[in-house]
C-alpha positions, -999 to 999 in steps of 0.1 A, spaced: 294 -171 -721 276 -202 -708 248 -197 -682 268 -216 -655 298 -195 -661 278 -163 -659 262 -172 -626 296 -181 -612 309 -147 -623 281 -129 -606 285 -149 -574 322 -142 -573 315 -105 -578 290 -105 -549 315 -121 -526 344 -98 -537 323 -67 -532 323 -67 -494 360 -76 -493 368 -46 -513 348 -24 -490 365 -38 -459 399 -31 -475 392 7 -479 415 29 -458 401 43 -426 388 79 -425 414 107 -420 426 113 -384 430 151 -378 457 163 -354 452 194 -333 477 207 -307 477 235 -282 510 253 -274 518 278 -247 550 294 -235 538 286 -200 517 257 -187 500 233 -212 463 238 -220 454 202 -215 419 186 -218 412 196 -182 417 233 -189 384 253 -194 399 268 -226 409 235 -241 374 222 -234 360 251 -254 383 243 -282 374 206 -282 336 214 -280 337 237 -310 357 212 -330 333 185 -322 304 207 -334 322 207 -368 326 169 -368 361 165 -353 358 143 -322 384 128 -300 385 90 -301 370 91 -336 387 113 -361 406 137 -339 439 134 -319 446 162 -294 480 171 -279 488 199 -254 523 212 -248 539 240 -228 574 254 -226 572 261 -188 584 296 -193 615 285 -212 608 303 -244 639 288 -261 622 254 -260 593 265 -282 612 259 -315 620 223 -306 585 216 -295 570 230 -327 595 209 -348 584 178 -329 547 186 -336 555 192 -373 572 158 -374 540 143 -360 521 160 -389 500 182 -367 473 198 -389 469 230 -368 484 244 -336 463 266 -314 486 288 -293 490 318 -272 516 345 -270 541 361 -294 570 337 -288 547 307 -296 535 324 -328 571 332 -339 582 296 -334 553 284 -354 560 310 -382 596 298 -384 585 261 -387 558 270 -412 531 251 -393 494 261 -398 486 281 -366 458 299 -349 467 323 -321 439 327 -296 453 353 -273 483 374 -262 504 379 -293 500 416 -294 499 434 -327 508 407 -352 515 433 -380 538 455 -358 558 424 -348 560 412 -384 542 379 -378 518 386 -407 515 409 -437 481 424 -427 451 416 -405 429 412 -436 454 391 -455 479 374 -431 498 359 -460 516 331 -442 509 302 -419 493 322 -390 459 336 -383 440 342 -351 428 368 -327 444 402 -324 443 429 -298 445 467 -299 473 472 -274 472 510 -274 435 513 -268 435 485 -242 465 500 -224 447 534 -222 415 518 -208 434 496 -183 453 525 -169 422 547 -167 405 519 -147 435 516 -123 432 554 -118 395 550 -110 402 521 -86 431 540 -69 421 577 -72 453 589 -55 475 569 -79 510 583 -83 532 553 -91 523 521 -109 547 492 -110 546 474 -144 558 438 -147 565 423 -181 588 398 -199 616 417 -215 623 388 -239 588 388 -254 586 414 -282 548 414 -282 546 420 -245 573 446 -245 553 465 -270 522 462 -248 543 475 -218 554 505 -239 518 513 -248 508 509 -211 537 531 -199 527 559 -224 491 557 -212 502 559 -175 524 589 -181 495 606 -199 475 603 -167 503 619 -147 514 586 -132 550 576 -127 560 542 -141 581 518 -121 595 495 -149 601 460 -137 611 438 -166 618 401 -160 635 374 -181 633 343 -158 617 331 -126 645 342 -104 640 378 -116 608 381 -96 628 382 -64 645 413 -76 611 427 -86 597 423 -51 628 438 -36 624 468 -58 588 473 -47 599 469 -11 623 498 -15 599 519 -35 563 509 -27 540 515 -57 504 526 -54 493 499 -78 507 470 -98 500 462 -135 512 428 -149 515 422 -186 506 386 -193 528 361 -211 540 325 -204 566 336 -178 545 361 -159 514 338 -160 534 309 -146 546 331 -117 512 348 -112 506 334 -78 539 350 -65 526 384 -78 491 378 -64 505 368 -30 529 397 -29 502 422 -37 479 407 -11 505 407 16 513 443 10 477 454 3 486 468 -31 458 469 -57 469 449 -88 455 449 -123 459 420 -147 452 417 -184 430 386 -183 406 372 -157 416 336 -165 437 325 -147 447 357 -128 416 369 -111 401 334 -108 433 325 -89 429 354 -65 441 385 -84 422 416 -75 410 428 -110 415 425 -147 404 442 -179 407 425 -212 390 405 -239 367 377 -229 392 348 -230 366 321 -235 351 340 -265 386 343 -279 392 306 -277 358 299 -293 367 322 -322 401 306 -326 385 271 -326 362 282 -354 393 293 -374 410 260 -366 380 240 -379 381 260 -411 418 251 -415 410 214 -409 384 218 -436 410 229 -461 412 267 -457 447 283 -456 457 305 -426 470 330 -452 435 336 -464 418 338 -430 417 374 -417 427 380 -381 397 387 -359 393 411 -329 375 402 -297 340 416 -296 336 416 -258 359 431 -231 354 425 -194 362 443 -162 364 415 -136 368 423 -99 375 398 -71 357 413 -41 367 383 -20 404 393 -25 396 430 -18 380 421 15 407 397 25 435 422 18 417 453 33 416 470 -1 387 494 -4 375 500 -40 353 529 -48 316 520 -53 314 537 -86 344 516 -98 328 484 -86 296 494 -105 315 492 -137 324 455 -133 311 430 -158 318 401 -134 323 402 -97 337 373 -77 324 373 -41 
């Protein structure tokens, strides 16, 4: 090869090099979605913010390599399947969701999923094979419904020493919540308490629930959380306040923070942070089938003393002393 030809070849290669680099495909865009049977967990939600912060810590940042979508079924559980199929068509990499109906819809669609809260016992409901080896497309955070139910009812008994009847609200169409209700009812009866069973299936059913409590006033109310009951929480909170009835909820967010009297359950923020870590591992290539379900490490009794004072409900001092958080 002549010298002039050789120099020309080198020059051409130097010019071509940058063009090749410019033509490289952009870095992968990861798609994460939140899904709820109730209201969407959008970027303004404290829990969604935790999710996004943890993902960013692992290198997944909105506006750079992460797309985020939030959807909710508005209490209409039959819409969850359609929503999940739409997400799958958009090639969502992982769904972070709450509640048994959400988990079931994701299982049917075979979309990688992390459940952060409220799905009950995933083995008993046949969502997964085992906590250690889920074996499918779902992993997440579990809860021990029986142990929690016993503790919650014992706390209600401490808050209302003369407790004779407790009204229990739950969604009859949610298998996970129905199992939680059953565990709670067993715990209540073991304490010598009569259970006023008030199952609901749609928003209009709450009118009948309130009428039933008007006819037979309970000493306390216990609400099992799912998309439907959470969407209608303010109606329950307002009814309990108007009639000066102590009410216990499963989670402080959003129930006690919205004016509910008290709650006992896992630290919701911790659960979301743990779920976000699992989601990051899935984005990194791990399979949900190989990621064991985790259990919360912190459980909180939260009391809204502001609500207690406003509704003339007097709680025993020894009960208040047990609280992990007090809203005043």
